[in-house]
C-alpha positions as CSV (number, residue, x, y, z in Angstrom):
1,M,23.5,-23.4,-39.7
2,F,20.3,-22.9,-41.6
3,V,19.5,-19.4,-43.0
4,T,15.9,-18.7,-44.0
5,P,14.8,-16.8,-47.0
6,P,13.8,-13.3,-46.1
7,L,10.8,-12.9,-43.9
8,G,9.8,-9.3,-44.6
9,D,12.7,-7.3,-43.3
10,W,14.3,-10.2,-41.5
11,T,16.4,-13.2,-42.2
12,L,16.8,-15.9,-39.5
13,A,19.9,-18.0,-38.8
14,V,19.4,-21.1,-36.7
15,S,22.0,-23.4,-35.4
16,A,23.2,-25.3,-32.3
17,A,26.5,-23.5,-32.9
18,L,24.7,-20.3,-31.8
19,F,24.2,-21.7,-28.3
20,P,26.7,-19.9,-26.2
21,P,29.8,-22.0,-25.5
22,D,30.5,-20.3,-22.2
23,R,29.4,-16.9,-20.9
24,I,26.5,-15.7,-23.0
25,E,27.4,-12.0,-22.9
26,T,30.9,-12.7,-24.4
27,F,29.3,-14.6,-27.2
28,A,26.0,-12.8,-28.0
29,K,27.1,-9.1,-27.5
30,P,29.9,-9.0,-30.1
31,L,27.8,-11.1,-32.5
32,V,24.8,-8.7,-32.5
33,Q,27.1,-5.6,-32.6
34,E,29.0,-6.9,-35.6
35,L,25.9,-8.0,-37.5
36,S,24.0,-4.7,-36.7
37,G,26.9,-2.8,-38.2
38,H,26.2,-4.6,-41.5
39,F,22.5,-5.0,-41.3
40,R,21.4,-2.1,-39.1
41,D,19.4,-4.2,-36.6
42,A,20.5,-7.6,-35.3
43,Q,18.9,-9.7,-32.6
44,Y,19.9,-12.9,-30.8
45,F,17.4,-15.2,-29.2
46,C,18.3,-18.4,-27.4
47,T,16.2,-20.8,-25.5
48,H,16.9,-24.3,-24.4
49,K,14.4,-26.2,-22.1
50,D,16.9,-28.9,-21.1
51,A,19.8,-26.4,-20.4
52,K,17.2,-24.1,-18.8
53,L,18.8,-21.1,-20.5
54,H,16.7,-18.3,-22.0
55,A,18.3,-15.2,-23.5
56,W,18.1,-12.3,-26.0
57,A,20.3,-9.5,-27.2
58,R,19.9,-6.6,-29.6
59,A,22.2,-4.1,-31.3
60,Q,21.3,-1.3,-33.7
61,K,23.7,0.4,-36.1
62,G,26.7,-1.3,-34.5
63,K,25.7,-0.2,-30.9
64,F,24.7,-2.6,-28.3
65,V,21.2,-1.9,-26.9
66,R,20.1,-4.7,-24.6
67,G,21.1,-8.2,-23.4
68,Y,19.5,-10.5,-20.9
69,A,19.9,-14.1,-20.0
70,R,18.3,-16.3,-17.3
71,D,19.8,-19.6,-16.3
72,E,17.4,-21.6,-14.1
73,R,20.2,-23.9,-13.0
74,S,22.1,-21.1,-11.2
75,T,21.4,-17.5,-10.2
76,P,18.3,-16.7,-12.3
77,T,19.7,-13.6,-14.0
78,V,23.1,-14.3,-15.4
79,W,23.2,-11.3,-17.7
80,S,21.4,-8.0,-17.8
81,E,23.0,-5.2,-19.8
82,G,21.4,-2.1,-21.1
83,P,18.2,-0.6,-20.0
84,Q,15.1,-2.8,-20.1
85,T,13.2,-2.1,-23.3
86,K,9.6,-0.8,-23.5
87,T,8.7,-4.1,-25.1
88,E,10.0,-6.1,-22.2
89,R,8.1,-3.9,-19.7
90,A,4.9,-4.2,-21.8
91,L,5.2,-8.0,-21.7
92,G,5.4,-7.8,-17.9
93,F,9.1,-8.8,-17.6
94,R,10.4,-7.6,-14.2
95,F,14.0,-8.6,-13.5
96,T,14.0,-8.2,-9.7
97,D,17.2,-10.2,-9.3
98,A,19.3,-8.3,-11.9
99,P,21.9,-5.8,-10.6
100,G,20.3,-2.3,-10.2
101,A,16.8,-3.7,-10.7
102,P,13.8,-2.0,-9.0
103,P,12.4,-3.9,-6.0
104,A,10.0,-6.7,-6.6
105,P,6.3,-5.7,-7.0
106,P,4.1,-6.3,-4.0
107,H,2.2,-9.0,-5.8
108,P,4.5,-11.9,-7.1
109,E,1.9,-12.8,-9.7
110,D,2.7,-9.5,-11.5
111,V,6.2,-10.8,-12.4
112,A,6.6,-12.8,-15.6
113,I,9.0,-15.7,-15.1
114,V,11.4,-15.7,-18.0
115,D,11.0,-18.9,-19.9
116,E,10.9,-20.1,-23.5
117,S,7.5,-18.5,-24.1
118,C,8.9,-15.1,-23.1
119,V,11.7,-15.5,-25.7
120,F,9.2,-16.2,-28.5
121,K,6.9,-13.4,-27.4
122,L,9.7,-10.9,-27.4
123,A,11.0,-12.1,-30.8
124,A,7.5,-11.7,-32.2
125,L,7.4,-8.1,-31.1
126,W,11.0,-7.1,-32.0
127,S,11.0,-9.0,-35.4
128,V,9.8,-12.5,-36.1
129,D,8.6,-15.3,-33.8
130,P,10.7,-18.3,-34.9
131,S,8.1,-20.7,-33.5
132,A,5.5,-19.4,-36.0
133,L,7.5,-20.0,-39.2
134,D,4.8,-22.2,-40.7
135,E,2.6,-19.1,-40.9
136,H,5.3,-17.4,-43.1
137,F,5.9,-20.3,-45.4
138,A,2.8,-22.1,-46.5
139,E,4.8,-24.0,-49.1
140,P,8.3,-25.5,-48.6
141,V,11.1,-23.0,-49.5
142,A,14.8,-23.3,-49.9
143,G,17.1,-21.7,-47.4
144,L,20.9,-21.9,-47.1
145,I,22.9,-24.4,-45.1
146,G,26.5,-23.7,-44.0
147,E,28.9,-23.6,-41.1
148,F,29.0,-20.9,-38.5
149,P,32.6,-19.5,-38.5
150,L,32.8,-19.0,-34.8
151,A,31.9,-22.6,-34.2
152,K,35.4,-23.6,-35.3
153,A,37.2,-21.4,-32.9
């Protein structure tokens, strides 16, 4: 795992070990809840073009707020928990295949298909866009490298 130096109010942790080993909700939800109990706000973003998985989760002050995952290999929405956020709606995300979702809009072009770009756009609005790290670090900086404890389980 690589942990960045602080980026304003945020610190990023990046690792293949953070890719969900099985069901994303049983991995991401307890992770963000635990971290948000210590750091107030914790977010999880996952995108993998080859695996066709795109996901995010957020918890604040130890309480789970929102989780969503789309797996293009199976049923598109594999996880949708918590109410859709204002930010998701502002980005045009319409999860018409999620349980309890409103019906699809009359014009299919009004629905954003969740892909990697959606994950980065949401990350940028919630906290930090990890695809734009070069903008934050003009010069090379040192981060931390270590093992993710859940990866051993």
